[in-house]
Steps between C-alpha positions, in 0.01 A plus 500: 500500500563871538817559702694789646845569356635530854407140579637362173837668549525383861448140389754545218750628756441209734519234229768654277328565169371797302144581399445573132317826436353480152376802306174441316306700244185299428290204610699249296826593672332478840363155416838377376691613808238360738502168313879475543475589870232243572677228303835559673343585838679835507395815688507795259436870455290643218601857423443786262702822476338843500661581165310208340156620606438693177477157335338310788290740712532431871123507555471205259819296538516545879175317589591228249835444671333490841233255387767270357696517826193421709408202280854356493586210731849640568590830674490795258580860593375779274745786463524845342848527352687831457227721638602861447190691608306488824174504303586175321630338818179598683289357219685169513450480876129583468459225239657250743864459395691339785820692430613814321836637393595864513792562266680812618839381378531802270453740793757634748531262796319731745204538264487128429489429874234765563254378236567133572403561864173652377430189293580271796258696717233485229542125450466428871128575481468211252749265670686511170875458458725764346803465273733787420821546303836653583771537242380507141437194286596573140267522202128554562201278562343569161823544302414858407810655656852385585539593865860502620582234756620603846595215733356508849712639782495246786523784752200677350309171486544458877367850565214466251378169644519627858320829435225372270420156641425359156422130461719451191792696358596499133869563445721567198799269456557525126153379400286683243145491364434365152725280288871528578731592214757264651504266801482710816783502752331514838669664798473218748735688732234769538223243542692320773568825688135606486382153600736498799387845612125505432236261636243600235440244221669618181354524149664455160351689206612451141502121518477435127835378368665422833653152503352220713827485696480872584133468596589222742786700649265796541231310689765340719616849598180671608304551177156362581287661227611485135310696236443345160333724241673522161567126492128434543396742227767359267394142573134574427586673174730214397234241580245682284744547211593132502138394516420708191811374322406138572140546389354453847294819503162435342298746702503721808507223757812349347660842547372505858657158562836605351518806726428292810766249395764771459438642847484154653831375355690810605358507852561129558863531388567782744324332791739208466803735497371688803457176702137589571368167366313312771518787748125563490435177691 
């Protein structure tokens, strides 16, 4: 069933778990993630980042994601990740996405606040939720650039949340997009300060490569939405490679099945770590 991000995060706050937000690029990945959610009875978020739309046009992938959410028998929010332009954000809202992210983390604080407030006002007409980011998560969503990491200032987070009224706030605590070159050292001191000072549900980007123990500590300290992108893409590719290696690909539909399996296994694993299993009941 199609759900609003706002409602999912409120339930996660009340019942002490995190909602997995899984990036998808095609129908097979959507089917795999939905299969894992229904099997584990987990509420989830399907998302796609603006930077990925050259490969998966929003006018095509968006309605597919929405149809899958509506057909699912667990709550599924549909989210635009790392929106950088108002045109793209508006298109996602027109298509029916139930939440959008404006990523102004690269902008001066005043400019980030100003544009985020515009997005919040725009989304109100659709009853859609809004996520924004303060601080700067390292790397980049598509791996094309190596953005320098800047940890979130708790003081600025308080101001940003109060002035924008966003429904979810992504923060930087040593996390980075893409595959980590070494195990990340997360700044739980910063996370705890932000969590103590801000009522807004917090978001962790750059989830690939973070240990299960750190994931658990994150969602016990205010992180209620955890993005998983690279791990899903890697799992799908690995599943396909292994299927070819083991002689299991004898036509297109075997390839189709291998892609679904890769997305399914990765999503299910993370749902268990996030404690979201059974929370859709």
